[in-house]
C-alpha positions as CSV (number, residue, x, y, z in Angstrom):
1,M,37.1,47.8,25.8
2,K,37.0,46.0,29.1
3,K,33.2,46.4,29.2
4,V,32.9,44.9,25.6
5,L,35.1,42.0,26.5
6,G,33.1,41.4,29.7
7,L,29.9,41.5,27.6
8,L,31.3,39.0,25.2
9,L,32.4,36.7,28.0
10,F,28.9,36.9,29.4
11,L,27.2,36.1,26.0
12,I,29.5,33.3,24.9
13,P,27.9,30.6,27.1
14,F,24.5,31.6,25.6
15,W,25.8,31.4,22.0
16,L,27.4,28.1,22.7
17,Q,24.5,26.7,24.6
18,A,24.0,23.0,23.8
19,E,20.7,21.8,22.4
20,I,18.6,18.6,22.5
21,Y,17.4,17.4,19.1
22,T,14.3,15.1,18.7
23,L,13.3,13.0,15.7
24,R,10.1,11.1,15.3
25,V,10.1,7.6,13.7
26,D,6.6,6.4,13.0
27,G,5.6,3.4,10.9
28,P,7.7,0.8,9.0
29,I,11.5,1.4,8.9
30,D,12.2,1.8,5.1
31,T,14.5,3.8,2.8
32,L,12.7,7.0,3.4
33,L,13.0,6.8,7.2
34,E,16.6,5.8,6.7
35,E,17.2,8.9,4.6
36,Y,15.4,11.1,7.2
37,V,17.4,9.8,10.2
38,V,20.8,9.9,8.4
39,D,20.2,13.4,7.0
40,S,19.1,14.6,10.5
41,F,22.3,13.3,12.0
42,K,24.4,15.1,9.4
43,K,22.6,18.4,10.2
44,I,23.1,17.9,14.0
45,Q,26.8,17.2,13.5
46,Q,27.2,20.3,11.3
47,A,25.5,22.4,14.0
48,G,28.0,21.1,16.4
49,N,26.0,22.0,19.6
50,A,24.0,18.9,20.3
51,S,24.1,17.5,23.8
52,L,21.6,14.8,23.1
53,V,19.5,13.3,20.3
54,I,16.2,11.7,21.2
55,I,14.6,9.4,18.6
56,E,10.9,8.9,19.6
57,M,9.8,5.7,18.0
58,D,6.7,3.6,17.2
59,T,7.4,0.9,14.6
60,P,6.3,-2.6,13.6
61,G,9.8,-3.2,12.1
62,G,11.0,-3.0,8.6
63,Y,14.0,-3.6,6.3
64,D,17.2,-5.1,7.7
65,T,19.4,-2.9,5.4
66,S,17.7,0.3,6.4
67,M,17.9,-0.7,10.1
68,R,21.7,-1.3,9.8
69,V,22.3,2.0,8.1
70,I,20.5,3.9,10.8
71,I,22.4,2.0,13.6
72,K,25.8,2.9,11.8
73,A,24.7,6.5,11.8
74,M,23.9,6.3,15.6
75,L,27.1,4.6,16.5
76,N,29.3,7.0,14.5
77,A,27.5,10.2,15.6
78,E,29.8,10.8,18.6
79,I,26.6,12.3,20.2
80,P,24.5,10.5,22.9
81,V,21.5,9.0,21.3
82,A,18.4,8.0,23.2
83,I,15.7,5.8,21.6
84,Y,12.4,6.5,23.3
85,V,9.5,4.1,22.5
86,S,6.5,6.4,22.8
87,P,3.6,7.3,23.2
88,K,1.8,4.8,25.5
89,G,0.7,1.8,23.4
90,A,3.6,2.2,20.9
91,R,6.0,-0.6,20.1
92,A,9.5,-1.2,18.9
93,A,9.2,-4.6,17.2
94,S,11.5,-6.4,14.9
95,A,14.0,-3.8,13.4
96,G,12.9,-1.3,16.1
97,F,14.2,-3.7,18.8
98,F,17.7,-3.6,17.3
99,L,17.6,0.1,17.2
100,L,16.5,0.3,20.8
101,L,19.4,-2.0,21.9
102,A,21.9,0.0,19.7
103,S,21.1,3.3,21.5
104,D,23.2,5.0,24.2
105,I,20.1,5.3,26.2
106,A,17.1,2.9,25.8
107,A,13.9,4.2,27.2
108,M,10.2,3.3,26.9
109,A,7.0,4.8,27.9
110,P,4.6,2.9,30.2
111,G,2.3,0.6,28.3
112,T,4.7,0.0,25.4
113,N,6.4,-3.2,24.2
114,T,9.4,-4.4,22.2
115,G,10.9,-7.6,20.8
116,A,9.4,-10.0,18.3
117,A,12.6,-9.7,16.2
118,H,12.8,-13.0,14.4
119,P,13.9,-12.3,10.8
120,V,11.4,-13.1,8.0
121,S,11.7,-13.1,4.2
122,V,10.7,-10.0,2.3
123,T,7.9,-11.9,0.6
124,G,6.5,-13.3,3.9
125,S,6.9,-16.8,2.6
126,D,8.9,-19.7,3.9
127,I,12.5,-19.8,3.0
128,E,14.9,-22.8,2.6
129,K,15.8,-24.2,6.0
130,T,19.6,-23.8,5.7
131,M,19.2,-20.1,4.5
132,K,16.7,-19.5,7.3
133,E,19.2,-20.7,9.9
134,K,21.9,-18.6,8.4
135,I,19.8,-15.5,8.5
136,T,18.6,-16.2,12.0
137,N,22.1,-16.9,13.3
138,D,23.4,-13.6,11.7
139,A,20.6,-11.6,13.3
140,A,21.2,-13.3,16.7
141,A,24.9,-12.6,16.6
142,Y,24.2,-9.0,15.6
143,V,21.7,-8.4,18.4
144,K,24.0,-10.0,21.0
145,T,26.8,-7.8,19.9
146,L,24.6,-4.7,20.3
147,A,23.4,-5.8,23.7
148,K,26.9,-6.6,24.9
149,N,28.4,-3.3,23.8
150,R,25.7,-1.5,25.7
151,G,25.7,-3.8,28.8
152,R,22.2,-5.1,28.2
153,N,20.7,-8.5,28.7
154,M,22.1,-10.7,26.0
155,E,20.0,-13.7,26.8
156,M,16.7,-11.8,26.5
157,A,17.9,-10.1,23.3
158,E,18.7,-13.4,21.7
159,K,15.4,-14.9,22.6
160,A,13.6,-12.0,21.0
161,V,15.4,-12.9,17.7
162,R,15.4,-16.8,17.9
163,E,12.0,-17.3,19.6
164,S,10.2,-14.0,18.7
165,H,9.8,-13.1,22.4
166,S,8.2,-9.8,23.1
167,Y,8.6,-7.8,26.4
168,T,6.7,-5.1,28.2
169,A,8.5,-1.9,29.3
170,E,8.4,-3.1,32.9
171,E,10.0,-6.5,32.0
172,C,12.7,-4.7,30.0
173,L,13.6,-2.4,32.8
174,K,13.6,-5.2,35.4
175,N,15.8,-7.4,33.3
176,G,18.3,-4.9,32.1
177,L,17.1,-4.5,28.4
178,I,16.5,-0.8,28.8
179,D,17.7,2.0,31.1
180,L,14.6,3.7,32.2
181,I,10.8,4.2,31.8
182,A,9.6,7.8,31.2
183,A,6.1,9.1,31.1
184,D,6.9,11.7,28.3
185,T,9.9,13.4,26.7
186,G,10.1,16.0,29.5
187,N,10.2,13.3,32.1
188,L,12.9,11.5,30.1
189,I,15.1,14.6,30.0
190,D,14.7,15.2,33.7
191,Q,15.8,11.6,34.4
192,L,18.8,11.8,32.1
193,H,20.1,15.1,33.7
194,G,23.4,14.5,35.4
195,R,23.6,10.8,34.2
196,T,27.1,9.6,33.1
197,L,27.2,7.8,29.8
198,T,29.9,5.8,28.0
199,L,29.5,6.4,24.2
200,A,30.3,3.9,21.5
201,N,33.8,5.3,21.1
202,S,34.4,4.7,24.9
203,R,34.3,8.3,25.7
204,E,32.5,9.2,29.0
205,I,30.3,12.2,29.3
206,I,28.0,13.7,31.9
207,L,24.7,14.9,30.6
208,N,23.9,18.4,31.6
209,L,20.3,19.0,30.2
210,K,18.9,21.6,32.5
211,N,17.0,24.3,30.6
212,E,18.4,23.3,27.3
213,K,16.6,24.2,24.1
214,I,14.7,21.4,22.4
215,I,14.7,21.4,18.6
216,S,12.5,19.0,16.7
217,L,13.8,17.9,13.3
218,K,11.0,16.9,11.0
219,M,10.8,15.3,7.6
220,S,11.3,17.6,4.6
221,E,8.2,18.3,2.5
222,R,9.6,16.0,-0.2
223,Q,10.0,13.2,2.3
224,K,6.6,13.7,3.7
225,F,5.1,13.6,0.2
226,L,7.0,10.4,-0.7
227,R,6.1,8.9,2.7
228,T,2.4,9.5,1.9
229,I,2.4,8.0,-1.5
230,T,4.6,5.1,-0.5
231,N,1.9,3.9,1.8
232,P,1.3,0.4,0.2
233,N,-2.5,0.8,0.3
234,L,-2.4,4.2,-1.4
235,A,0.2,3.1,-3.9
236,Y,-1.9,0.0,-4.8
237,F,-5.0,2.2,-5.1
238,L,-3.2,4.7,-7.4
239,L,-2.0,1.8,-9.7
240,I,-5.6,0.3,-10.0
241,F,-7.2,3.8,-10.4
242,G,-4.7,4.8,-13.0
243,L,-5.2,1.6,-15.1
244,I,-9.0,2.1,-14.9
245,G,-8.8,5.7,-15.9
246,L,-6.6,5.0,-18.9
247,Y,-8.9,2.1,-20.0
248,I,-11.9,4.4,-20.0
249,E,-10.0,7.1,-22.0
250,F,-8.9,4.6,-24.6
251,T,-12.3,3.0,-25.0
252,H,-14.2,6.3,-24.9
253,P,-11.8,8.9,-26.6
254,G,-12.5,12.5,-25.8
255,G,-13.4,12.1,-22.2
256,V,-10.1,13.7,-21.3
257,I,-10.7,13.8,-17.4
258,P,-10.4,10.0,-17.0
259,G,-7.2,10.1,-19.0
260,I,-5.7,12.9,-17.1
261,L,-6.5,11.4,-13.7
262,G,-5.5,8.0,-14.7
263,G,-2.2,9.2,-16.1
264,I,-1.3,11.2,-13.0
265,S,-2.4,8.3,-10.7
266,L,-0.3,5.8,-12.7
267,L,2.8,8.1,-12.6
268,L,2.5,8.6,-8.8
269,A,2.1,4.8,-8.4
270,F,5.3,4.2,-10.4
271,L,7.0,6.9,-8.4
272,A,6.0,5.0,-5.2
273,F,7.2,1.8,-6.8
274,Q,10.7,3.2,-7.2
275,I,10.9,3.3,-3.3
276,L,8.8,0.3,-2.5
277,P,10.2,-3.2,-3.1
278,I,8.1,-4.2,-6.1
279,N,7.7,-7.8,-7.3
280,Y,7.3,-7.3,-11.1
281,V,5.7,-10.7,-11.5
282,G,2.9,-9.4,-9.3
283,L,2.7,-6.2,-11.4
284,F,2.5,-8.2,-14.6
285,L,-0.2,-10.4,-13.2
286,I,-2.3,-7.4,-12.4
287,L,-1.8,-6.0,-15.9
288,L,-2.7,-9.5,-17.3
289,S,-5.9,-9.6,-15.2
290,I,-7.0,-6.2,-16.7
291,G,-6.4,-7.8,-20.2
292,F,-8.5,-10.8,-19.2
293,F,-11.3,-8.5,-18.1
294,I,-11.2,-6.5,-21.3
295,A,-11.1,-9.7,-23.4
296,E,-14.1,-11.1,-21.5
297,I,-16.2,-8.1,-22.6
298,K,-14.9,-8.0,-26.2
299,I,-15.0,-11.6,-27.2
300,Q,-17.3,-13.2,-24.6
301,G,-15.4,-16.1,-22.9
302,F,-18.5,-17.2,-21.1
303,G,-17.0,-16.3,-17.7
304,M,-13.7,-18.2,-18.1
305,L,-11.7,-15.2,-18.9
306,G,-13.4,-13.2,-16.1
307,V,-12.6,-15.9,-13.6
308,G,-8.9,-16.0,-14.9
309,G,-8.8,-12.2,-14.5
310,I,-10.0,-12.3,-10.8
311,V,-7.5,-15.1,-9.9
312,S,-4.7,-13.2,-11.7
313,F,-5.7,-10.0,-10.0
314,V,-5.8,-11.4,-6.5
315,L,-2.4,-13.3,-6.9
316,G,-0.8,-10.2,-8.5
317,S,-2.0,-7.9,-5.7
318,I,-0.7,-10.3,-3.0
319,M,2.6,-10.6,-4.7
320,L,3.0,-6.9,-5.7
321,I,5.0,-5.5,-2.8
322,N,7.8,-7.6,-1.2
323,A,7.7,-6.6,2.4
324,P,8.8,-8.4,5.6
325,I,5.8,-7.3,7.7
326,P,2.0,-7.0,6.9
327,E,2.0,-3.2,7.5
328,M,4.3,-2.8,4.5
329,R,2.0,-4.7,2.1
330,P,-1.5,-3.8,0.7
331,A,-4.2,-4.9,3.1
332,M,-6.0,-8.0,2.2
333,P,-9.5,-6.4,2.7
334,I,-8.6,-3.7,0.1
335,I,-7.4,-6.4,-2.4
336,L,-10.5,-8.4,-1.9
337,T,-12.7,-5.3,-2.2
338,F,-11.2,-4.5,-5.6
339,A,-11.4,-8.1,-6.7
340,V,-15.1,-8.4,-5.7
341,C,-16.0,-5.1,-7.4
342,F,-14.2,-6.1,-10.6
343,G,-15.9,-9.5,-10.4
344,F,-19.4,-8.0,-10.1
345,I,-18.8,-5.4,-12.8
346,F,-17.5,-7.9,-15.4
347,L,-20.2,-10.5,-14.4
348,F,-22.8,-8.0,-14.9
349,L,-21.4,-6.9,-18.3
350,G,-21.0,-10.6,-19.2
351,L,-24.6,-11.4,-18.4
352,K,-25.8,-8.4,-20.5
353,V,-23.7,-9.6,-23.5
354,I,-25.3,-13.1,-23.1
355,Q,-28.8,-11.6,-22.9
356,A,-28.1,-9.6,-26.0
357,M,-27.0,-12.7,-27.9
358,K,-30.1,-14.6,-26.9
359,R,-32.5,-11.7,-27.7
360,R,-34.6,-12.0,-30.8
361,K,-33.2,-10.0,-33.8
362,E,-35.3,-6.9,-34.7
363,T,-33.9,-6.2,-38.2
364,G,-33.6,-8.2,-41.4
365,R,-35.4,-11.5,-42.2
366,E,-35.2,-12.7,-38.7
367,G,-36.6,-9.5,-37.3
368,L,-39.8,-9.8,-39.3
369,I,-40.6,-13.4,-38.2
370,G,-43.4,-13.3,-35.6
371,E,-44.2,-9.6,-36.3
372,S,-47.9,-8.5,-36.4
373,G,-49.4,-6.4,-39.1
374,V,-52.6,-5.5,-41.1
375,A,-53.9,-7.0,-44.4
376,K,-54.3,-4.1,-46.8
377,T,-55.9,-6.3,-49.4
378,D,-57.5,-9.7,-49.5
379,I,-54.7,-12.3,-49.2
380,D,-54.8,-15.8,-50.6
381,N,-52.2,-18.3,-51.6
382,H,-51.2,-16.3,-54.7
383,Q,-51.0,-12.7,-53.7
384,G,-51.9,-9.9,-51.2
385,K,-50.6,-6.8,-49.5
386,V,-49.8,-6.3,-45.8
387,F,-48.4,-3.5,-43.7
388,V,-45.8,-4.8,-41.3
389,H,-43.1,-3.1,-39.3
390,G,-43.9,0.2,-40.8
391,E,-43.5,-1.1,-44.4
392,W,-45.7,-2.5,-47.2
393,W,-45.0,-6.1,-48.2
394,N,-46.3,-8.7,-50.7
395,A,-47.8,-11.6,-48.9
396,V,-49.5,-15.0,-49.3
397,A,-51.5,-17.2,-47.0
398,D,-52.7,-20.8,-46.9
399,G,-56.3,-19.6,-46.7
400,L,-58.2,-16.5,-47.5
401,I,-57.6,-13.5,-45.2
402,P,-60.0,-10.6,-45.7
403,V,-58.7,-7.0,-46.0
404,G,-58.3,-5.2,-42.6
405,S,-57.6,-8.4,-40.7
406,R,-54.8,-8.7,-38.2
407,I,-52.0,-11.0,-39.5
408,Q,-48.7,-12.5,-38.2
409,V,-45.7,-13.2,-40.3
410,E,-44.7,-16.9,-40.3
411,A,-41.9,-16.9,-42.8
412,M,-40.2,-15.0,-45.7
413,D,-39.4,-16.3,-49.2
414,N,-37.8,-14.1,-51.9
415,L,-39.2,-10.9,-50.2
416,I,-42.7,-12.4,-50.1
417,L,-44.1,-12.9,-46.6
418,K,-46.1,-15.9,-45.6
419,V,-48.7,-14.8,-43.1
420,K,-51.5,-16.2,-41.1
421,K,-54.6,-14.6,-39.6
422,S,-53.9,-13.3,-36.1
423,G,-56.5,-13.5,-33.3
424,G,-55.4,-9.9,-32.0
């Protein structure tokens, strides 16, 4: 019995060994990243053995609401949280700057930068002056509170919000915006070992990170899939591809494949739009542009409908996704590429329609005028027979045309052709 108890006492420290958890935040901070971080904190708290959470970050910024939810999760975790801007060349701009200041440990890799946290409207357009001041003042007060609670440089933090200042890792360390610079995650853990921290709940702890297991928490497969299709460029492409596929299927029934691919693409685009902040005016402008293009082909608007379609398409594409930063909106080169392609396609089709309208008719009365044939009998101003356009016709002429002569049709009157002798 004593041996068993001794063995248990020996194994308990290993069973209760604390662990370091790492998360990776790449790209814009949106609702999916918010869900990933919050769910990860719940799992870590349920495990109950975390000694440190490291959030490796490289972000251009994102939504204020998602940022605040993540900060709340960090502050209420009762576990030391380190934000580590990495790898080299990464950034923690805008919303990422707030997250960095809110962390228990703020760290950056060499060659990284942070700041540029001035708030902007979700549409990227100018907002009314008073409202802009209110939003800026609110963001400045929030960042000062975060900096004060963590003992960081409040003046520099406020300048990043009010004046969009951006700072290098070295500037941040020198002026007290961050705690340390680390070459990699291993170096970060080594520097943190033995450090005393005061958490958000005023509890002091000493980090003992020697030889602790590192567990990486990744996005679920669902989150990875949604993260992929909510890329604004891909979501935009799926929308346009889906509309084209359905149009081809409706105008050429039986193709099946365009309809299937178009339907799937359109459903995936709408799934992405449930997560992305869609401006429905922009979506309706894109649908309207497709209608203009179809109308240009069907009723021939002599280019006016096509021009209207291109203008509507570009405006709708620009307005489609409400996002505070360019990375969260469809790239302008992609929008212009689609617009130019549609423009060339419908310009080509429009020219073909105009050419068809101008082309001489080949059937009926008009189709016979100017046609050449052969006199099958002598032809005078009273009667004669000719072979024209694969058919026998009664014909008359102003003068005598001998049998076997080449003739050309000048007019038709009551199914009698008026012809003249041809030089061919």
